[in-house]
LUMDO-622810 format. One line per 8 residues: their letters; for each residue z, x, y of N, C-alpha, C. Coordinates in steps of 0.1 Angstrom, whole numbers, plus 5000, padded with zeros to 4 digits. Last residue first. Example, Ala and Ser with C-alpha at 12.3 -4.5 7.8 and 13.67 -1.06 7.14 Angstrom:
<pts>
sa	5071,5128,4978,5071,5137,4989,5079,5129,5000  5078,5132,4943,5078,5123,4955,5078,5132,4967 .
</pts>
This chain:
<pts>
sqgdsakr	1886,7699,6086,1878,7680,6083,1873,7682,6097  1897,7714,6093,1885,7718,6084,1879,7706,6084  1917,7710,6105,1913,7714,6110,1897,7716,6107  1932,7695,6082,1929,7684,6093,1917,7694,6102  1942,7719,6070,1933,7708,6063,1923,7698,6073  1961,7729,6086,1946,7736,6082,1938,7726,6077  1980,7710,6089,1973,7712,6098,1960,7716,6095  1990,7708,6061,1980,7701,6064,1972,7701,6079 .
remrrras	1998,7734,6060,1988,7734,6051,1980,7719,6056  2021,7730,6075,2010,7739,6079,1996,7739,6077  2034,7713,6063,2032,7710,6078,2018,7718,6081  2043,7729,6041,2035,7718,6038,2029,7715,6051  2059,7749,6051,2042,7755,6046,2037,7738,6042  2081,7733,6059,2072,7745,6071,2058,7745,6065  2092,7723,6035,2086,7716,6047,2077,7723,6058  2100,7751,6029,2089,7742,6018,2081,7734,6028 .
grlsgsaa	2116,7759,6047,2100,7766,6043,2094,7758,6037  2135,7741,6041,2130,7740,6055,2116,7753,6053  2141,7746,6017,2137,7733,6019,2130,7734,6031  2153,7772,6014,2142,7767,6010,2137,7756,6012  2173,7769,6029,2164,7774,6035,2152,7775,6031  2191,7753,6016,2187,7749,6027,2173,7756,6035  2196,7770,5998,2188,7758,5995,2182,7753,6004  2214,7789,6008,2197,7795,6005,2190,7783,6001 .
tdiddfga	2230,7770,6034,2227,7779,6025,2213,7781,6020  2240,7755,6057,2240,7772,6057,2241,7776,6043  2226,7725,6066,2234,7735,6052,2230,7744,6055  2217,7715,6088,2229,7721,6090,2235,7725,6077  2190,7709,6080,2193,7719,6091,2207,7723,6093  2188,7690,6061,2188,7701,6057,2191,7712,6069  2214,7661,6068,2202,7668,6070,2201,7684,6064  2239,7650,6071,2238,7661,6079,2224,7665,6080 .
tsveklle	2243,7633,6049,2246,7629,6061,2243,7638,6072  2225,7642,6026,2223,7628,6030,2229,7624,6043  2236,7667,6024,2222,7666,6025,2216,7651,6027  2260,7663,6017,2259,7674,6032,2242,7666,6028  2260,7652,5990,2264,7642,6005,2263,7651,6018  2249,7673,5977,2243,7659,5980,2246,7650,5993  2272,7690,5978,2257,7694,5984,2248,7678,5989  2292,7677,5967,2296,7682,5977,2278,7687,5986 .
rtrisvsi	2279,7674,5937,2280,7661,5947,2284,7664,5964  2276,7704,5936,2265,7692,5936,2266,7682,5943  2307,7704,5932,2296,7713,5942,2286,7708,5944  2314,7692,5908,2318,7684,5921,2313,7697,5934  2299,7700,5889,2299,7688,5894,2304,7687,5905  2313,7728,5892,2296,7728,5894,2291,7713,5895  2338,7722,5880,2334,7731,5894,2321,7726,5901  2331,7714,5855,2339,7703,5866,2335,7711,5878 .
rrsadnng	2325,7737,5842,2316,7722,5846,2320,7718,5855  2344,7753,5848,2334,7757,5854,2328,7742,5855  2364,7741,5831,2366,7743,5847,2356,7741,5854  2352,7745,5806,2354,7732,5813,2359,7729,5824  2351,7773,5802,2338,7767,5805,2342,7750,5810  2381,7774,5806,2373,7782,5812,2358,7775,5812  2401,7767,5785,2396,7760,5796,2388,7763,5808  2409,7791,5771,2404,7783,5764,2398,7767,5775 .
gvslmakg	2417,7812,5794,2406,7813,5779,2404,7804,5773  2433,7797,5802,2423,7808,5812,2410,7808,5802  2453,7791,5786,2445,7779,5794,2433,7787,5802  2462,7812,5774,2452,7801,5765,2444,7794,5775  2474,7823,5790,2460,7835,5784,2452,7821,5780  2493,7806,5797,2483,7807,5806,2472,7815,5799  2506,7809,5772,2502,7794,5776,2488,7798,5787  2512,7834,5772,2506,7826,5763,2497,7819,5766 .
kgsasgas	2533,7833,5794,2519,7841,5796,2510,7837,5782  2552,7816,5791,2543,7810,5795,2532,7821,5797  2574,7830,5776,2567,7820,5769,2553,7814,5780  2574,7855,5788,2574,7854,5781,2568,7840,5773  2576,7844,5819,2564,7851,5816,2563,7852,5798  2594,7829,5834,2589,7822,5822,2575,7833,5818  2609,7852,5845,2616,7843,5837,2608,7834,5830  2587,7863,5862,2591,7871,5850,2599,7860,5840 .
nadpntaa	2579,7844,5879,2570,7848,5871,2577,7859,5860  2603,7839,5892,2599,7827,5885,2590,7832,5874  2605,7862,5901,2616,7854,5897,2613,7848,5885  2585,7866,5923,2582,7875,5909,2594,7869,5903  2567,7854,5940,2579,7849,5934,2580,7853,5922  2547,7867,5955,2556,7863,5965,2567,7858,5958  2530,7873,5934,2534,7885,5942,2545,7879,5950  2524,7855,5923,2528,7859,5917,2537,7871,5925 .
ttraarkr	2505,7840,5946,2516,7834,5939,2531,7842,5931  2488,7859,5941,2494,7858,5953,2507,7852,5951  2473,7856,5920,2480,7867,5921,2488,7866,5931  2462,7831,5923,2476,7830,5914,2481,7846,5914  2444,7830,5944,2455,7824,5948,2470,7826,5936  2426,7848,5932,2433,7854,5942,2447,7846,5943  2418,7827,5913,2425,7841,5909,2434,7847,5916  2406,7810,5930,2417,7809,5916,2428,7816,5912 .
ksaesdtg	2387,7825,5940,2394,7816,5949,2403,7818,5939  2368,7829,5918,2377,7837,5921,2389,7836,5934  2359,7805,5912,2368,7811,5902,2376,7822,5907  2346,7796,5936,2357,7789,5933,2369,7798,5922  2323,7817,5932,2333,7818,5945,2347,7810,5941  2313,7803,5913,2320,7819,5908,2330,7821,5921  2304,7780,5919,2312,7781,5908,2320,7795,5909  2287,7791,5942,2298,7784,5944,2307,7782,5934 .
krlsells	2269,7800,5925,2271,7809,5932,2287,7799,5937  2255,7778,5913,2264,7788,5901,2270,7800,5910  2247,7764,5938,2258,7760,5926,2264,7767,5920  2225,7783,5942,2235,7782,5952,2250,7775,5944  2209,7779,5919,2213,7792,5920,2222,7791,5932  2201,7752,5922,2213,7755,5911,2218,7770,5914  2188,7755,5944,2202,7744,5943,2210,7748,5934  2168,7772,5938,2175,7774,5950,2190,7766,5946 .
dmvgkddg	2152,7753,5918,2158,7764,5917,2171,7772,5923  2147,7730,5937,2158,7727,5927,2167,7742,5924  2128,7748,5955,2140,7739,5961,2154,7737,5949  2113,7752,5936,2117,7763,5941,2130,7757,5945  2103,7725,5932,2110,7733,5920,2115,7743,5925  2089,7722,5955,2104,7715,5952,2111,7721,5937  2070,7738,5953,2081,7740,5964,2093,7730,5961  2056,7730,5933,2061,7744,5934,2072,7744,5941 .
mddkadke	2046,7707,5943,2055,7704,5932,2062,7717,5931  2034,7713,5965,2041,7706,5968,2054,7705,5957  2006,7725,5953,2019,7736,5961,2034,7728,5965  2000,7701,5942,2005,7712,5932,2013,7721,5942  1992,7685,5964,2000,7681,5960,2009,7691,5947  1972,7706,5976,1984,7703,5983,2000,7700,5974  1953,7703,5961,1962,7714,5961,1974,7715,5966  1947,7674,5963,1954,7681,5946,1959,7694,5952 .
qqarqqal	1936,7679,5990,1950,7669,5989,1954,7673,5974  1917,7696,5984,1923,7701,5993,1937,7692,5991  1895,7678,5970,1901,7693,5963,1915,7696,5973  1894,7659,5989,1903,7654,5975,1907,7666,5970  1879,7674,6007,1890,7666,6008,1901,7665,5998  1858,7681,5993,1867,7691,6000,1878,7685,6002  1846,7654,5990,1848,7667,5976,1863,7674,5982  1841,7648,6014,1850,7640,6005,1857,7647,5994 .
qqareeea	1821,7668,6020,1836,7666,6030,1846,7661,6021  1801,7660,6002,1807,7675,5999,1822,7674,6009  1794,7635,6014,1801,7635,5999,1808,7649,5999  1787,7643,6042,1800,7635,6038,1802,7635,6022  1759,7655,6031,1777,7663,6036,1786,7653,6035  1745,7636,6016,1756,7650,6010,1767,7654,6019  1743,7621,6039,1752,7613,6029,1759,7627,6019  1729,7636,6053,1743,7632,6060,1750,7627,6051 .
kkrremre	1708,7639,6039,1715,7650,6044,1729,7648,6046  1694,7613,6040,1699,7620,6027,1709,7634,6032  1688,7609,6066,1698,7601,6062,1706,7607,6049  1672,7629,6071,1683,7633,6077,1693,7627,6072  1651,7618,6047,1657,7632,6052,1672,7637,6055  1646,7596,6063,1651,7596,6054,1657,7608,6047  1634,7603,6086,1648,7596,6087,1652,7597,6073  1615,7619,6078,1621,7624,6081,1638,7617,6087 .
erelkeqn	1597,7595,6069,1600,7607,6057,1614,7614,6065  1590,7583,6091,1598,7578,6080,1605,7586,6072  1573,7601,6103,1589,7597,6111,1596,7594,6100  1556,7604,6087,1559,7615,6089,1576,7612,6094  1544,7576,6090,1547,7581,6075,1558,7595,6075  1538,7579,6116,1549,7571,6111,1549,7573,6099  1515,7596,6116,1528,7602,6122,1539,7590,6119  1502,7580,6099,1506,7596,6091,1517,7600,6100 .
erqvrkfs	1489,7560,6116,1499,7558,6102,1505,7572,6098  1479,7575,6135,1492,7567,6138,1500,7565,6126  1456,7582,6118,1463,7595,6130,1480,7588,6127  1448,7559,6113,1450,7566,6105,1460,7579,6108  1435,7554,6141,1443,7543,6133,1452,7553,6122  1418,7574,6148,1429,7572,6158,1441,7561,6146  1400,7569,6125,1406,7581,6125,1416,7580,6136  1386,7541,6132,1396,7546,6124,1405,7557,6124 .
lifthfin	1379,7551,6156,1386,7541,6160,1394,7543,6147  1358,7566,6151,1367,7574,6160,1379,7565,6160  1340,7551,6136,1352,7565,6128,1360,7568,6138  1331,7532,6152,1339,7529,6143,1347,7540,6137  1317,7554,6169,1327,7543,6173,1336,7539,6165  1293,7563,6149,1305,7572,6155,1318,7563,6162  1284,7536,6145,1291,7547,6134,1300,7553,6141  1273,7528,6169,1284,7521,6166,1291,7528,6153 .
ffehpsma	1249,7547,6174,1266,7548,6184,1276,7541,6178  1232,7530,6157,1236,7546,6158,1248,7548,6166  1232,7501,6169,1241,7507,6150,1241,7522,6156  1229,7504,6195,1238,7495,6189,1243,7502,6175  1205,7520,6195,1217,7525,6199,1228,7518,6193  1188,7512,6161,1193,7510,6176,1201,7520,6183  1164,7529,6139,1180,7524,6144,1182,7523,6156  1142,7531,6133,1143,7521,6125,1157,7520,6132 .
kadegyla	1135,7549,6156,1126,7537,6158,1136,7526,6149  1148,7570,6149,1152,7565,6162,1141,7551,6160  1165,7578,6119,1148,7575,6125,1155,7566,6136  1183,7605,6113,1179,7592,6109,1171,7589,6121  1199,7630,6113,1189,7627,6100,1186,7615,6099  1211,7641,6134,1218,7636,6127,1209,7627,6113  1185,7643,6150,1195,7656,6148,1205,7653,6140  1176,7619,6156,1169,7630,6146,1177,7643,6143 .
vvreyiek	1192,7615,6176,1193,7607,6164,1184,7615,6152  1186,7628,6194,1199,7630,6189,1200,7625,6175  1160,7624,6197,1161,7639,6197,1179,7637,6188  1160,7601,6208,1156,7600,6194,1155,7615,6192  1174,7604,6232,1182,7590,6224,1173,7598,6211  1156,7617,6247,1170,7623,6242,1176,7616,6230  1135,7597,6250,1134,7613,6246,1144,7615,6239  1151,7576,6266,1144,7573,6251,1142,7589,6245 .
meeyrqgl	1156,7590,6288,1167,7583,6280,1160,7583,6263  1133,7596,6301,1144,7604,6295,1153,7602,6285  1125,7569,6304,1118,7578,6297,1127,7588,6289  1145,7562,6324,1143,7553,6312,1135,7561,6302  1139,7577,6344,1153,7580,6337,1151,7572,6325  1115,7569,6352,1117,7580,6351,1127,7584,6343  1124,7540,6360,1113,7542,6352,1114,7558,6344  1139,7545,6383,1145,7539,6371,1137,7542,6363 .
vefrakat	1118,7550,6397,1125,7563,6396,1132,7558,6383  1106,7528,6402,1096,7539,6394,1107,7552,6393  1123,7513,6412,1119,7513,6398,1113,7523,6391  1123,7518,6438,1136,7522,6430,1131,7521,6415  1097,7515,6444,1099,7528,6448,1116,7532,6439  1096,7488,6443,1088,7497,6434,1090,7509,6436  1115,7481,6463,1116,7478,6448,1108,7485,6439  1103,7483,6486,1115,7489,6480,1116,7489,6467 .
tgfaddps	1078,7469,6482,1076,7480,6486,1088,7491,6480  1089,7441,6483,1081,7447,6473,1080,7465,6474  1103,7443,6508,1113,7441,6494,1102,7447,6483  1083,7443,6527,1094,7452,6526,1099,7451,6511  1073,7418,6520,1064,7431,6516,1075,7442,6516  1087,7392,6519,1086,7400,6506,1080,7415,6503  1083,7384,6543,1095,7392,6541,1094,7398,6525  1047,7389,6552,1058,7386,6547,1069,7390,6546 .
tskkkdyh	1037,7394,6588,1043,7397,6575,1049,7392,6571  1017,7380,6607,1029,7380,6605,1030,7386,6591  0987,7382,6603,0995,7385,6617,1008,7392,6614  0970,7392,6573,0981,7381,6582,0985,7386,6591  0960,7405,6556,0953,7404,6570,0961,7394,6578  0977,7409,6539,0974,7422,6544,0966,7418,6558  0982,7390,6521,0988,7389,6533,0985,7402,6539  0965,7391,6495,0968,7375,6505,0975,7378,6514 .
qqletvie	0968,7416,6480,0954,7404,6476,0954,7396,6488  0994,7425,6485,0980,7431,6489,0968,7423,6490  1010,7406,6475,1011,7411,6489,0999,7419,6495  1005,7405,6452,1001,7394,6455,1004,7398,6473  1007,7434,6439,0996,7421,6441,0995,7414,6450  1038,7431,6444,1029,7437,6452,1013,7436,6454  1043,7410,6426,1047,7409,6440,1033,7418,6447  1034,7423,6402,1031,7406,6408,1030,7409,6421 .
tirmsmen	1052,7443,6399,1036,7445,6400,1028,7434,6407  1074,7427,6394,1072,7439,6405,1059,7442,6410  1069,7419,6372,1074,7411,6381,1070,7419,6399  1069,7443,6353,1056,7428,6357,1058,7422,6369  1093,7449,6353,1081,7461,6361,1067,7451,6362  1108,7431,6344,1110,7433,6354,1097,7444,6361  1098,7431,6317,1097,7420,6325,1097,7424,6342  1104,7461,6307,1090,7453,6307,1085,7442,6319 .
yelnletf	1130,7454,6306,1126,7464,6313,1112,7460,6317  1135,7433,6290,1140,7430,6303,1133,7441,6314  1129,7445,6267,1122,7431,6273,1125,7432,6287  1142,7466,6265,1127,7468,6264,1124,7457,6273  1168,7453,6259,1165,7461,6268,1154,7464,6274  1164,7440,6235,1165,7433,6247,1164,7444,6259  1157,7461,6218,1150,7454,6220,1149,7444,6235  1183,7476,6220,1170,7483,6226,1164,7472,6226 .
avqradgl	1217,7472,6231,1205,7467,6222,1193,7470,6228  1245,7484,6239,1229,7483,6243,1221,7482,6232  1269,7492,6229,1268,7478,6231,1252,7475,6239  1269,7520,6225,1270,7511,6214,1269,7498,6216  1276,7527,6251,1261,7529,6246,1261,7523,6232  1303,7526,6256,1294,7517,6260,1284,7517,6255  1315,7545,6235,1319,7535,6232,1308,7523,6241  1305,7571,6242,1300,7569,6231,1303,7548,6230 .
svledmft	1319,7586,6255,1309,7578,6260,1303,7570,6250  1338,7600,6240,1344,7589,6245,1334,7578,6252  1334,7625,6227,1326,7614,6226,1330,7602,6228  1352,7644,6237,1341,7646,6237,1328,7634,6238  1373,7632,6228,1375,7631,6241,1361,7634,6243  1373,7636,6196,1373,7621,6203,1372,7621,6219  1372,7661,6193,1358,7653,6195,1361,7640,6200  1397,7676,6195,1392,7671,6210,1381,7664,6207 .
lldpfkne	1399,7683,6169,1408,7670,6175,1401,7665,6187  1397,7709,6165,1386,7701,6164,1392,7686,6169  1419,7724,6168,1409,7723,6178,1404,7714,6179  1434,7721,6142,1438,7712,6154,1429,7712,6168  1430,7724,6115,1417,7729,6124,1424,7718,6136  1451,7723,6099,1444,7734,6094,1433,7739,6110  1466,7699,6109,1471,7712,6103,1464,7724,6102  1446,7684,6116,1460,7684,6123,1465,7697,6121 .
lvtalfhl	1430,7683,6092,1425,7687,6108,1439,7692,6119  1445,7673,6074,1439,7687,6074,1434,7691,6086  1451,7645,6084,1461,7657,6079,1455,7667,6079  1426,7635,6081,1431,7635,6096,1444,7647,6095  1415,7639,6056,1411,7642,6067,1421,7648,6076  1440,7618,6048,1437,7633,6041,1428,7641,6053  1427,7593,6057,1440,7599,6060,1444,7616,6058  1403,7596,6045,1404,7596,6057,1420,7600,6063 .
lttkgdea	1409,7587,6019,1408,7601,6020,1403,7601,6035  1441,7569,6020,1425,7570,6018,1423,7584,6024  1469,7557,6007,1467,7565,6014,1450,7568,6015  1470,7532,5994,1475,7531,6006,1467,7544,6013  1470,7533,5969,1464,7520,5973,1467,7522,5987  1482,7553,5953,1493,7542,5959,1483,7533,5969  1461,7566,5945,1466,7559,5933,1477,7548,5938  1437,7566,5975,1445,7575,5965,1453,7565,5956 .
ktdilrni	1405,7552,5983,1419,7552,5983,1425,7564,5973  1378,7553,6003,1383,7561,5991,1399,7562,5989  1376,7538,6027,1373,7529,6016,1380,7538,6002  1374,7556,6046,1387,7549,6046,1387,7538,6032  1348,7569,6041,1359,7573,6036,1373,7566,6035  1327,7553,6052,1333,7551,6037,1347,7562,6034  1320,7563,6076,1332,7552,6078,1335,7549,6059  1302,7583,6067,1314,7587,6074,1326,7578,6076 .
shikiaqa	1276,7575,6058,1287,7574,6047,1302,7580,6054  1258,7578,6085,1268,7563,6079,1277,7564,6069  1251,7599,6080,1256,7599,6090,1266,7590,6089  1248,7616,6047,1242,7608,6057,1254,7600,6067  1254,7653,6047,1254,7639,6041,1248,7628,6052  1240,7679,6025,1244,7673,6039,1247,7660,6034  1239,7693,6004,1240,7702,6021,1238,7694,6030  1263,7690,5974,1252,7681,5986,1252,7691,5997 .
ngrfgqgn	1272,7697,5952,1267,7705,5956,1257,7700,5967  1283,7672,5935,1292,7684,5937,1284,7697,5948  1267,7655,5921,1265,7655,5937,1276,7664,5945  1269,7662,5895,1251,7664,5903,1255,7661,5921  1296,7677,5894,1284,7669,5892,1275,7671,5899  1315,7692,5898,1302,7702,5890,1292,7691,5887  1333,7679,5921,1329,7691,5911,1316,7695,5910  1338,7659,5940,1326,7656,5931,1326,7665,5921 .
myngmmli	1355,7673,5952,1360,7660,5950,1352,7657,5938  1341,7691,5966,1351,7693,5962,1355,7682,5952  1319,7673,5983,1316,7685,5970,1330,7690,5960  1340,7664,6002,1332,7660,5992,1324,7662,5980  1350,7684,6015,1360,7677,6004,1350,7668,5998  1326,7692,6029,1336,7703,6017,1342,7694,6006  1318,7675,6042,1310,7677,6033,1320,7684,6023  1339,7670,6060,1339,7661,6052,1330,7666,6041 .
velikpft	1339,7697,6073,1347,7696,6065,1350,7686,6055  1315,7694,6086,1311,7702,6077,1325,7702,6069  1320,7672,6102,1314,7668,6094,1311,7679,6081  1335,7687,6122,1342,7676,6113,1333,7675,6099  1312,7703,6132,1322,7712,6123,1330,7700,6114  1304,7681,6148,1296,7688,6135,1302,7696,6127  1325,7677,6166,1318,7667,6156,1315,7674,6144  1324,7701,6185,1337,7695,6175,1331,7689,6162 .
rskqldts	1306,7705,6201,1304,7713,6195,1316,7709,6182  1278,7680,6216,1292,7680,6207,1293,7690,6199  1253,7674,6227,1262,7690,6230,1277,7690,6223  1246,7651,6216,1240,7665,6210,1247,7676,6216  1269,7636,6227,1265,7638,6212,1258,7647,6206  1262,7640,6253,1278,7640,6248,1274,7644,6235  1236,7625,6252,1235,7639,6258,1249,7647,6253  1238,7598,6241,1231,7608,6236,1234,7624,6238 .
arhvaeva	1258,7590,6266,1259,7591,6252,1253,7603,6243  1241,7592,6286,1249,7601,6286,1257,7602,6273  1218,7575,6278,1216,7588,6281,1227,7596,6279  1234,7549,6275,1226,7557,6263,1222,7572,6265  1240,7547,6299,1248,7543,6291,1246,7553,6279  1218,7544,6318,1228,7555,6317,1238,7554,6312  1206,7519,6306,1203,7534,6308,1211,7548,6305  1230,7500,6316,1225,7506,6300,1216,7521,6295 .
ndidafre	1226,7506,6343,1240,7505,6334,1237,7512,6322  1200,7497,6348,1206,7508,6349,1217,7514,6343  1201,7471,6336,1193,7480,6332,1196,7492,6334  1218,7463,6358,1218,7460,6341,1215,7469,6336  1207,7466,6383,1221,7473,6380,1223,7472,6362  1183,7448,6380,1183,7459,6382,1197,7469,6377  1200,7422,6377,1191,7429,6368,1189,7441,6366  1212,7425,6402,1220,7420,6392,1210,7424,6380 .
eftkrfnm	1190,7425,6421,1197,7436,6422,1204,7435,6407  1173,7406,6414,1165,7417,6412,1177,7425,6416  1172,7378,6420,1181,7383,6412,1180,7398,6405  1163,7370,6443,1177,7368,6443,1184,7377,6433  1134,7381,6440,1143,7387,6452,1159,7384,6450  1131,7363,6425,1128,7374,6417,1136,7381,6429  1127,7338,6442,1137,7338,6430,1138,7349,6422  1105,7349,6455,1119,7346,6463,1130,7347,6452 .
aqlrqeyr	1084,7347,6436,1089,7360,6445,1102,7359,6449  1083,7320,6434,1087,7330,6421,1090,7344,6426  1075,7310,6457,1086,7307,6451,1093,7316,6436  1048,7323,6458,1058,7324,6467,1076,7317,6461  1035,7311,6437,1037,7325,6435,1048,7327,6448  1036,7282,6444,1042,7289,6431,1047,7297,6433  1023,7283,6471,1034,7279,6470,1043,7282,6457  0999,7288,6482,1005,7298,6475,1018,7296,6470 .
dikmiqva	1005,7272,6512,0997,7278,6503,1005,7289,6494  1013,7234,6509,1019,7248,6511,1009,7259,6505  1003,7214,6498,0998,7219,6511,1004,7230,6516  1014,7208,6476,1000,7211,6474,0995,7217,6491  1039,7198,6487,1038,7210,6478,1023,7215,6478  1030,7172,6496,1037,7183,6507,1036,7198,6499  1026,7159,6473,1014,7165,6485,1023,7175,6495  1048,7161,6460,1035,7169,6453,1030,7169,6468 .
maeimfad	1069,7156,6476,1069,7163,6469,1057,7170,6469  1064,7127,6492,1075,7138,6494,1076,7152,6489  1042,7114,6484,1044,7117,6497,1058,7130,6503  1042,7118,6459,1032,7120,6464,1038,7127,6478  1068,7100,6453,1063,7117,6444,1053,7126,6453  1064,7079,6464,1074,7089,6468,1073,7101,6464  1044,7068,6449,1040,7071,6462,1050,7082,6467  1054,7062,6422,1046,7073,6421,1045,7077,6438 .
aralespd	1066,7037,6432,1074,7050,6425,1066,7061,6423  1042,7021,6440,1053,7022,6449,1062,7039,6442  1012,7035,6429,1022,7028,6426,1034,7032,6434  0985,7045,6453,0998,7046,6441,1006,7037,6438  0973,7038,6476,0969,7033,6462,0975,7034,6454  0993,7051,6497,0992,7036,6496,0983,7031,6480  0980,7075,6501,0987,7074,6491,0993,7062,6486  0953,7089,6509,0956,7073,6510,0966,7072,6499 .
dtykalav	0949,7115,6505,0943,7111,6518,0952,7098,6519  0959,7119,6481,0965,7128,6493,0961,7123,6505  0945,7111,6459,0955,7103,6464,0960,7109,6475  0929,7128,6447,0918,7119,6452,0932,7111,6459  0948,7150,6438,0939,7152,6447,0935,7140,6459  0964,7141,6413,0968,7133,6426,0958,7138,6435  0947,7154,6393,0950,7141,6393,0955,7133,6403  0947,7181,6397,0935,7173,6399,0937,7158,6399 .
reeatptf	0975,7187,6398,0968,7186,6409,0951,7181,6410  0982,7179,6371,0985,7170,6381,0981,7174,6394  0966,7203,6359,0960,7191,6356,0971,7180,6368  0982,7227,6370,0968,7221,6373,0963,7211,6370  1016,7210,6381,1005,7219,6373,0994,7215,6377  1033,7215,6409,1026,7204,6401,1020,7214,6393  1070,7221,6411,1059,7226,6410,1044,7218,6402  1097,7211,6401,1086,7199,6409,1074,7205,6411 .
talqrllp	1109,7239,6393,1106,7221,6382,1096,7219,6387  1112,7251,6416,1103,7255,6404,1099,7242,6397  1138,7241,6423,1123,7235,6430,1113,7240,6426  1157,7248,6408,1151,7233,6406,1140,7233,6410  1157,7278,6415,1150,7272,6399,1144,7256,6399  1161,7273,6441,1150,7279,6436,1145,7274,6422  1189,7267,6434,1179,7258,6442,1167,7260,6440  1198,7289,6419,1199,7274,6413,1193,7266,6419 .
etlm	1199,7309,6444,1189,7309,6428,1191,7295,6419  1193,7291,6474,1202,7299,6464,1197,7300,6450  1188,7291,6504,1181,7293,6492,1185,7299,6481  1201,7274,6527,1201,7286,6523,1195,7286,6508 .
</pts>
């Protein structure tokens, strides 16, 4: 099977015109040549020279082997440039983005000689990334992305409208033109070769059908190729450039680079926004914790003051209870004295003269001392009851105050826990 590498190798053995003249006289008697040259004449040169139009046939066969791949390369390149030119020409959003860029530039330049520009060079859109703010990180392109996202979100579809420009930027017109012209020339040569040398042959050459088919397909490709060049020239002129001076690679790469840069700053803007939101949430949480701690401290201070007031009330109740207890003890002694006098009148009358003055003296002179002794005794009794039985077993006003104080403290603690 004749493969492309084999055909290329066979082509290297094709004798040149000079070699044919030099070797022609030895074709009848190869023994006259040197032994090393005899092999060449017998095996290769002589046999090759005997084949009619060997070189032309070999070139045609090689072209047939490579035709489909080369045709597809040209067709894909033409389609890429044609589609990208059409998409860019019909884009609704990108011209408006250029208007926003122009407006931003005029605003920044103010009243200077650049402050009233009517248009911009298309390649200048990739300089936005070089204009930086004071922080050295935020660029004019970051600002443009923010403006479009907040004010003109419908214009962000320009990236979808111009997605085809990525393939077109890989097309180099110089190489495309060379390849197209060479294939056109090869097809013409094959068709001419068939017409001039094989029309009168009984057997048709295999290249005959190929030549006819290849010519028809290439004519269709040629029409699309010319259409591609026309629409490309129009869209380049639309953006103020010269198609003869700017190849598709250079022209479409301007837009492709801008789209890549725009996507990057969009991502950076989003990351910055997320960082700021996290910092804001963290700050808010810290403020809430600080507020809760302040409220807890204030509640604790209030509870401490209330506890002090409750303790003071308890002490007041204890003192009041002690005073009441002292009065009752004095009353009990008076009642006991009256009872004794009623049941023993003789003893009372016998000593009334001498004892009356003493009794009056005792009652009057020792009243304060007795009261102090009674208070001391009652206090010890209350403290003993508290330490042994607890507050719940003391049936006095003081025990009620103690229970109320404890209950109020418990309620305040529950309310404080519920708020926190």
